[in-house]
C-alpha positions in Angstrom: 0.0 0.0 0.0 1.4 3.4 -0.9 1.9 6.1 1.6 -0.8 8.3 0.0 -3.2 5.5 0.1 -2.4 4.8 3.8 -2.8 8.5 4.6 -6.1 8.6 2.8 -7.3 5.5 4.7 -6.2 7.1 8.0 -8.0 10.3 7.1 -11.1 8.3 6.3 -10.9 6.4 9.6 -10.4 9.7 11.5 -13.3 11.4 9.8 -15.6 8.4 10.3 -14.6 8.1 13.9 -15.0 11.8 14.6 -18.6 11.6 13.3 -19.5 8.6 15.5 -20.8 8.7 19.1 -17.9 6.4 20.0 -15.4 9.2 20.3 -17.7 10.9 22.9 -18.0 7.6 24.7 -14.2 7.1 25.0 -13.5 10.7 25.9 -16.2 10.6 28.6 -15.0 7.2 29.9 -11.5 8.6 30.5 -12.6 12.1 31.6 -11.1 13.9 28.6 -12.4 16.5 26.3 -13.2 15.3 22.8 -10.4 17.4 21.4 -7.8 15.9 23.8 -9.0 12.4 23.0 -8.8 13.0 19.3 -5.2 14.2 19.7 -4.2 11.1 21.6 -6.1 8.9 19.0 -4.2 10.6 16.2 -0.8 10.1 18.0 -1.7 6.4 18.4 -2.0 6.0 14.6 -5.8 6.2 14.6 -6.1 2.9 16.5 -8.2 2.5 19.6 -6.5 -0.8 20.4 -3.0 0.9 20.3 -4.2 3.9 22.3 -5.7 1.6 25.0 -2.7 -0.7 25.0 -0.3 2.2 25.4 -1.4 2.9 28.9 -1.6 6.6 28.2 -5.2 6.9 29.1 -4.7 4.9 32.4 -1.8 7.2 33.3 -3.9 10.2 32.7 -6.7 8.8 35.0 -4.1 8.1 37.8 -2.7 11.7 37.6 
């Protein structure tokens, strides 16, 4: 898969995720603003599994 195709796919995933109620669910669950959660989600490569597995959200809750 070419880089442009991967970037377009990531953009589509981000756009679809932003439009879903799921982003509000995860942001609320971890007591974050939607914008903060979106930033972390983007840093994790647009992957909920990677974001949850990284421990970043748990570290934020403990702080």
